[in-house]
Every structure is written in C-alpha cells, then in structure tokens.
C-alpha positions, 0 to 999 in steps of 0.5 A: 707580823700579824694580820692587822699590822705591818710592823713587827709583832714585838712592838705591839707589846710593851718593851721587855728588858728581861727577854732582850738584854741577854740576847743583845749582849750575846750578839755584841760579844759574838760580833767581836766589836768589844775588841778594837782589833775586830772593829769595822775598818773606820774604827780600826784606823781611828785614833786610839781611845782607851780606858782600864776598868778600875778592877773590882775586888774579888771579895764579893758582889758589885754595889751601886758605886760599881754600877755608876762606874760601869755606866759612866765608862760605858758611855765614854767607850760607846760614844768614842766607838761611834765617833770612829775611835779605836776603842779599848776598854780593858777589864780586870779584877784585883786580888785585894790582899787584906780584904780577901784574906780577912774574908776567907779567914772569917769564913774558915773560923766560923765554919771550922773554928780554925785560923790560917796558921792551923791550915798552913800557908799552902793550904790556906792560899788554896782556899783563898784562890778558890774563893777569889775565882768564885767571886770573880765569876760572880763579878764578871757576870754582873758586869755583863748584866750592866751592858758593859762593852768590855774587851773580855779577851784582854781580861787581867787579874792583879795576881795572874802570871803576867801581872806577877812578872810586872810586879817583880820587875817593878820592885827590882827596877825601883830597888836598883834605882835606890827607891825601894829600901828596907828600914825600921820606922814607926808604922801603922800596925793593925793588931787584929789583922797582925799586919802593917797598913798604909795611912790611906787604909785608916778610918778615923772615928770620933770617940769619947776619951780622957785627957790627962794632965800630969808630971812624970815626977816631982823632980821634973817641973814640966807638965804634959797632957795626953790621952794615952798615959801608958805610952809615957813609959816609952818617952825619951824627951819633952819637946817645947817650942824654942820661943816659948819663954815658959820653958827656955830655962829647961831646954837641954836639961836631962832627968832620970826618973822612975815612971810607973815602975819603969826607969826613963831618961828624959831630955828637954828639947826645942822643936818648932813643930810644937804648938805653944798654945796647945795643951800645956805647950809641952809634949812628951816625946814617944819615938816608938809609938808615934810617927810624928814623935819618930820624926822628931826623934830623928831630928834630935837623935833621941833613943827609941824605947818600945813598950807595947808589942804587936798584940797591944800588950805592955812590955814595961812597967810595974806588975800591974802594968807589964803584960796587960792590954793597953786599956787595962794598963792605962787605968793602972798608970792613971791610978799610979799617977793619983797615988803619987800625987802627979795627976793634975787634971782629968778632962772628958774630950772627943778625939779622932781614933785611927782604926783599920778599915778592914778589921775595925781594930784601933791602930797601934803605931809601932817600930817595925823593920819594913820595906818602903818606897822613898818619895823624896829621894833623888834619883836619875830619871832614865826616861825623857817623856815626863814634861819638864823632866828630861832624861838623865835629870835628877828628880824625886817621885814626889816631883814626878807626881807634882809635875804630872797633874795640870793646875792653872794655879801651880802647874799649868804645864801638867799632862793630866786633867782632873775633873772636877777641877776642885780635886786638883787642890786636894791632890797637890795638898796630899802629895806635898805631905806625902811620907815614904810609902810602906809597901810590905804586909804581914799577910799570906795572900798577895805578891810575895816580896821578891827578895831572898836571904841567905843565912850563914850556917851556925857553928853551934846552937848558941850562935845566932844566925845572921843574914849574910846575903840578899838577892832581889830579882824577878825570879828565885836565885839558884843554889841552896840556902835561899829563903824568900821574904815572908811578907807580901806587897801592899795591894796598891803596889800591883794596882799602881801598875794597872794601866801598863801591866794590863797592856803587856809591860814589861814587854814592849807590846803593840798594845802598850805602844797603841793604847798607853797612856790611856785616855781616861781614868774614871773612878770614885773621888774616895780613892784619889790617893789610894790609887790615882796618885800611886799610878802616877808615881809608878808609871812616871818612874817605870814607863816615863809617861803619865798613866792617863790624860784625864781623871774623871771622878764620880761621887758616892751613890747614896739612898733617896734621903742622901744617906750612905748605903749600908747593911746596918741601915738596911738601905742598900739598893742592889744593882742586880735587883734593879736590873731584874725589875726594871732593866739595865738601861733604866738602872744606868740612866738613873745613875747618870741623870742629875749627877755631875762629876765629883758629886754624890748622888741620890738613888731610889727605886722609884727613880729607876722605875721612872726611867723604865717608863722612859724606855717604854716611851721610846718603844711606843714612839717607835711603834707609832713612827714605824706604823706611820711609815708602814702606811697604817692610819689608826688601824686601817692598812694602806699600801703607802709604805715609806722607806727612810731616805737619809738624803730626803730634802723636800721638807716643809717649813715645819719640818725645817724648824724641827730639823734645826731644833734637832741639829742644835740639840746634837751640837749641844750634846756633842760639845757636852759629851766632850766636856764629860757632862753626861748628866746634862746630855742624858737630861736633854735627850730625856726632855727632847724625847718625852716633851718635844718628840712624843708630846708635841711633834707626834701629836701635831703629826697625827692629822698630817699622817691621817690626812690626804696630802701625800707630800706632807705625809711623806715629809713628816714620816721622813722627819720622824724616821730621821728623828728616831734614827738620830735619837737612837744613836744619841741615846745608845751610849746611855741606853744601849739595849733598847736602842740596839733592839729597835735598831735591829728591827728598823734595819732588819739586822743588817747593821749594829748600832754599837758601831754606827756613827754618832749623829751629825747635823 
C-alpha cells in the first residue's frame, strides 16, 4: 500500500510473471491440492477424474508439442477440480530404450571413442542410468514451469521397481495365455542400431531408385522387375495371379538355375495377392528378405534362403558379390545380368524407402528368432468387463481392440470415444491390418525379457549345447545353470501398461479401484498406433477394462508459416524461452486458442507476446475495479469502500443486461468445456475480457463511478467485482498464474483459486 492508493502496490506496476510464477507454484505444491487425497472435502467426495501424463522420454528437454500437451491436460484437470471432482493427474517418464541408448552411445563414442561393447553391459547401463536421471530432473523442472498441477507424490518411471514388476507379470500372464511366443519370422532389422524395430518405428523417405526388369536365366521364360536385384539370390519362387492367362501354363513348373554365381531353385506359384497390372505381373518371391514374401511362403510351403546378414553384407553369390555391402552387390548383380544378356530394362523411379526413426539406417528385412505377441490367436478371456466379451468367451487381442473403441459406423457399443471422430476410421483400419507384434529388441537398456534358459552340459568340446529347459517368471529361477535371455522388451510393451501399472497393478490397490479406467488420454495423433492402440490391447487382456474413456488427440505445433519445427530449419521455438520472456500463461494460451483437436497449429513468438499483453490487460482491469471498490475516483481518495457481496440483488437495468450476457457466456463455455472445445472457450473469454469488459463496460462505468449517485455506483462496483470474480474462475484453467495471483490479493490469502468452484449462473 502507498499514500495515494488503497489497493496493493503491486497493482500499480505491470504484471511480472517472472516474480510470480515460481512463488505461486510453490504455494500450490505446499497446499497439497495436486494430490486428490488432500483436496478440500467437496472434491475428496467427488466423482473421480483421472489422467495419466503421456510420459516424456528421458532423452532431452521438452519441446512445444510437450508444452501443448501439458497445457491441454492442465486445463482439463483444473476445470474438473474446480467442478468438485476428485482429480488425479499422474506423472511419469519413459526410459525410451532405443532412443536413450542411442543417445548415450553417441556421446560415449564422441568423447571417448568407445562403443558399448568396449565398456561391457554393466558399466554401460550405469552410464545410461546417470544420463536418464539428469534428463529426468530437467524434464520435471520444465513441467513445473508450465504450471502443470500434477500429483508429484505418485510419480512413476517405466523402469522403476514397481513398473518392472508389472512388466514381468504382464509378460508371464500373456505367455501363460499363449499370447506371447518365440518364433522365427522376417522382421525389420536396423543394421546401424543392430536391433529389431516395429513397423511403427519406421520412417518412409522418398528416394530416387532404379527399377530393373530381367530374367533369372534364359531357361526361365518369365520376366520380373525389382529395385533390389541382389536379393534375388535368395528367391525360391515366382508368383503370378491364378487368373493371369499369360502365366497359367507355367504354374507348378520348377527351374534350377545359377543366378550371379548362386544355385537357386525356382517354383512358379499362383497367389491372389499378386497384382497382374503391376510391372510384368510376375513377382520374384524372396521369403527371407520380405515380410510380404514370408507370408506368401507360409501359404505355399516355400523354403527360406537368407543371403544378407545383420551387417547388410551378402552371404551368397560369386566373388564380386559375396561379402560385399548390398549397394555394391546390387551393382555387381546388374553387371552380371548385362553380361548374360538377361537385363531387359532399367528405369529411373521414385520409391518409399523404409528407414529407422532413431538411427536413420535403411531397414533390412531379415529372418530372426524373436518374441512376438499373437494378435489373431484365440484365447479364453478371464475377465467379464469388456463390452460384448463375457468372461470365459473365446476372443483375440485384435477383437478386444476393435470392440473397445466406439464408432457409429462399425461399433456403436464401444466404450472409448476418440476426439476428433475422424481418427476412428484410421484406428480401425490399422487394427484390421495388424500383424503379430515383435516385442524383443537386441539392445541393453530396458526391461530384460523375463525368460531363462538352462543348457545341458557338453560331453566334449565338439558337442553343441542345446537348450533343454525354459523358465518364464516374474523372478529369476533358483538353482544353477540358468541364463537369462539377453534381449530387452520393446519400450511400447511397458508404456502399454501405463494407465494401470502407475496405479499399482498387479496389486489390487485403492488407486487402481478408484481411478481406473482413467477418464481421458490426451496425446498427439502421431502416436495413436504406437501407444493408444497398444494400451487398449494390454489393458483389455490383463485388466479386463478399457484404459480410458476418452482419447483426445492434439496436432503438431508448427512454426508461424506452418512448417514443421526442426533444428536444420532453425525454426524451433523453445517453450522455456517463451516462458522466460512472456510467462507460462501467455505460452499456454498461445498453444490453445486457434487450434481444434487433431489439427496442427501455427505458433510464432509474436503470438505468445500478444497473450502476455492479454495478461497485462487482466491485471489493469483488476487495478481499475479494485480502485473503484476502494473508493478511489481518478486519484482522489474517498471513504466509500465497497466489499464484494455475492448475494447483491439491487441491480439497475444495465447491470441486469450485463449479468445476463455474462451468464449466457458461462453457460456456453461450460458446455464447450465438456465437449473439449478449449480453443473456443479461450477465444470467447479473451474476447469478453478485452472487447466487452475492458473496452465497453469499464468505459461506460467511468461516469457512474465518478458520479454522485451512490446506489448506482454501488450496483456498478458490485457487478464489476462479480464479473472479475467470474472471469478469474473461468480463466484459471487457461491462465492459472495471473488469475491465482489476483485472487490471492482479492481474498487476502484466505482461499486458493485452484480449489474454488467453477462459475455458475
């Protein structure tokens, strides 16, 4: 307070986020209100509302996509908390096995010139753990900076002790149900990372290529086309469509030829998967180096012949081919075809090349002995919670995934609603084409597969040892001679358990009973298959429930010109930089207004700066209203102080009109909050505060506040105080810091806005 003003001195200066936000967040944390068990009584007795935070990877810092996620989820949580729900926002981080190991390996190689094998598994994992912890601490600090009202007391990590037990329990349970098996199949091999990866971890790049049309031999009358002639050393068949009249006379015939120095046996088969209009209408079938050809080989009982190893070197062919990398081998095979007069055509084309998302290496399909989850295998469901699938019924994981999601077209009885609705079709299309999920990885960091093998003792050095026993369990077996599988599990296996492992599963905890299924999963549309679908699969199988009731998908955050943010383009906007310059409230609002669910958004620094000005506008409006209530008329101090009376009734016709307008606004935005239209709510509140309250109502109020009609002045001040009170409540989920700061001054610290009621008419 100072001699000239009856309002707090801080309101005489512009709003300063830098001096406010850390203090306010610390106050919230100390209050315990982030924890649903410590909320005021009305919220503790309320209906549960829960969200699990999509766990950021412990590989670096948060980006604008994370910031958008945090802003949207915090809006949901704060809104439901104010409505009286028992709200839980449960945080955690993901070990992100391949990404984290790759990052640490690069650092070690750069600084020390060593590979992980030089350090050994134990020492290398210590280095990774240190990196992960440091990265975790950075991420948690950044999440706090965004104002996220998260229950830190329940924080989880996909590799911590409780989640590790959940992973081992899930593996054993699914193995016992016959859903996890070990088998040899063609998988996606990352030759740079030296591990398998899933279909969802592949990035397709358009590259220039050559399409070669040729015959294997002058003795084989059928011509084929391919961009990879080096793989033809591993061909065991030519496939044609059964109705293609050009080739019907050859179906069933077999040929033995020498191709580029390699003896191959070719059988002509008929398969409806062949497209007669594509190329020559005949396909060379390479079962060991194509997942599609592998499937065809299973249908026709074709042999498998591997001609490329894990380092993309040829293991077959003449002396100019064998031992060479596939690129060199391709050139050598083409030269051989030319020399033999077998090459008929060579065309320049563009093709989609599969590359590993983390390493950038070109994927090599290879046959490997791996662990898989069977998505089409029938098993007996031990639970009765899934709609349309009673306990004891025969089902498949794919059927569980299909029945879980609601669709007016295909599954109106589903439990899960996807927002926006257009992604339902994308989801169902992906599920219908889903293959068995390869869950083993040849890396060191992560959940080691809970399988142990016991080998027979060798009689002599020439006798090969063979696996005699296998043990699958949640803990290591007792006795000597057991060796654990060296592979680790796909990261998405552990994060697929996230909604229930974070709540205590496999124990039957109070949290699990109270908060599961969770209310909403909010995440980017780009991981609907990586994560969303797998959580539905794992939860349906292991818990007999859906993991969440609603899936809200946000889009990518792009730069002001609509381009994807990247280091190479130099257009990355760091959320921490924006918070430092303009505050968390402005950063949050810039990520919400103008962006509907599932749509990409444009962000520029000017947009963030604009919402900082909006924060200042709210601050200035507060100063005007509080000074009016304190009896200050254009610098003159009066004794006419007016306290806010929520029960005030003596309105003039003007205030009644304003009240109706404000009530209508609250009705509209409450409905839109329930419909997850946060972008509309933010825009409407922005327009009301700036255009209606500030530019119109306050301007119209000045002569009334400066006049001699005490009753009119009282009524106007009461409305302004009511409007400010209402606006602060409604804006709080969007701009929690400035609204809480103002609320504390208005209520002299007697209550916290974070647990006040959402405004009502």
